[in-house]
C-alpha positions as CSV (number, residue, x, y, z in Angstrom):
1,X,-0.3,0.0,0.5
2,X,1.4,3.6,-0.7
3,X,1.2,5.6,2.3
4,X,0.1,8.4,-0.5
5,X,-2.1,6.4,-2.0
6,X,-2.9,7.3,-5.8
7,X,-2.3,11.1,-5.4
8,X,1.2,10.7,-4.1
9,X,2.4,8.5,-7.3
10,X,0.5,11.1,-9.8
11,X,2.3,13.6,-7.7
12,X,5.7,12.1,-8.1
13,X,5.0,11.4,-11.8
14,X,4.5,15.2,-12.5
15,X,7.4,15.8,-11.0
16,X,9.4,13.7,-13.3
17,X,7.5,15.2,-16.5
18,X,8.5,18.4,-15.4
19,X,11.9,17.5,-14.8
20,X,11.7,16.3,-18.1
21,X,10.5,18.9,-19.8
22,X,13.2,21.0,-18.2
23,X,15.8,19.1,-20.1
24,X,13.9,19.1,-22.8
25,X,13.5,23.1,-22.7
26,X,17.3,23.2,-22.1
27,X,17.8,21.2,-25.5
28,X,15.9,23.7,-27.6
29,X,17.8,26.8,-25.3
30,X,21.1,25.0,-26.6
31,X,19.7,24.3,-30.2
32,X,18.9,27.8,-31.0
33,X,21.3,28.0,-33.9
34,X,21.5,24.4,-34.8
35,X,20.0,24.6,-38.8
36,X,17.1,22.6,-39.3
37,X,16.5,21.7,-35.3
38,X,12.9,21.6,-34.6
39,X,11.8,22.5,-31.1
40,X,10.4,20.1,-28.6
41,X,7.7,19.8,-25.7
42,X,6.4,17.7,-23.1
43,X,2.7,16.9,-23.2
44,X,1.6,15.0,-19.7
45,X,-0.6,17.6,-17.6
46,X,-2.9,18.0,-20.9
47,X,-3.2,13.8,-21.3
48,X,-3.7,13.5,-17.7
49,X,-6.7,16.2,-17.7
50,X,-7.8,15.0,-20.6
51,X,-7.9,11.1,-19.0
52,X,-9.9,12.7,-15.7
53,X,-12.5,13.8,-17.9
54,X,-13.3,10.2,-19.1
55,X,-16.2,8.6,-17.1
56,X,-13.6,5.9,-16.0
57,X,-10.3,7.3,-15.8
58,X,-7.1,5.3,-15.7
59,X,-4.2,7.3,-14.5
60,X,-1.5,4.9,-14.4
61,X,-1.6,4.2,-18.2
62,X,-0.6,8.2,-18.7
63,X,2.4,8.6,-19.9
64,X,4.2,11.8,-20.6
65,X,4.6,12.4,-24.6
66,X,7.3,14.3,-26.1
67,X,6.2,16.1,-29.7
68,X,8.3,18.2,-32.2
69,X,6.9,21.0,-33.5
70,X,6.9,20.9,-37.0
71,X,4.1,23.7,-37.3
72,X,6.0,26.7,-36.2
73,X,7.3,29.1,-38.4
74,X,11.1,29.0,-38.3
75,X,14.4,31.2,-39.6
76,X,15.9,30.6,-42.9
77,X,18.1,27.5,-41.8
78,X,14.5,25.5,-40.4
79,X,15.4,26.1,-37.1
80,X,12.4,27.3,-35.2
81,X,13.1,27.9,-31.7
82,X,12.1,31.2,-29.9
83,X,13.9,32.2,-27.6
84,X,11.0,34.4,-25.5
85,X,9.1,31.4,-25.9
86,X,11.7,29.2,-24.5
87,X,12.4,31.2,-21.5
88,X,8.6,31.6,-20.8
89,X,8.1,27.5,-20.6
90,X,10.9,27.2,-18.5
91,X,9.4,29.6,-16.4
92,X,6.0,28.1,-16.1
93,X,7.5,24.8,-15.7
94,X,9.8,26.0,-12.9
95,X,6.5,27.1,-10.9
96,X,4.5,23.7,-12.0
97,X,7.4,22.0,-10.4
98,X,7.5,24.0,-7.1
99,X,3.6,23.9,-6.9
100,X,4.2,20.0,-7.2
101,X,6.8,19.7,-4.6
102,X,4.7,21.7,-2.2
103,X,1.6,19.8,-2.6
104,X,3.6,16.4,-2.3
105,X,5.8,17.9,0.6
106,X,2.2,18.9,2.4
107,X,0.9,15.2,2.1
108,X,3.9,13.8,3.6
109,X,3.9,16.3,6.4
110,X,0.2,15.1,6.8
111,X,1.2,11.3,6.9
112,X,4.2,12.2,9.1
113,X,1.8,14.0,11.4
114,X,-0.7,11.4,11.9
115,X,2.5,8.7,12.7
116,X,3.9,11.0,15.2
117,X,1.0,12.3,16.6
118,X,0.2,16.0,17.0
119,X,3.8,17.0,18.9
């Protein structure tokens, strides 16, 4: 039995997705001048939300999905990384990570309080 139940598993997967998204965004920034490079992104929260809206959600089956952006306009060398968008996405991802970790910390504090009694 999981101490935090299904919520703990989902929070850990959200944290993992945010970590992977950070790596992908860093790769986009590192390749901003690479000819032909197409920006990449990671989709997880959107997939999770879609599953939660279904009549019988099965959260354990949802996996992060790495996407390659072939639609955004690029420079003459074929690269479509936009630094302003990447930096904004990094900030958003950082806030998501902080939110997920704060929720997880609160959940673990609640369990700790139950174990030790409210001392």
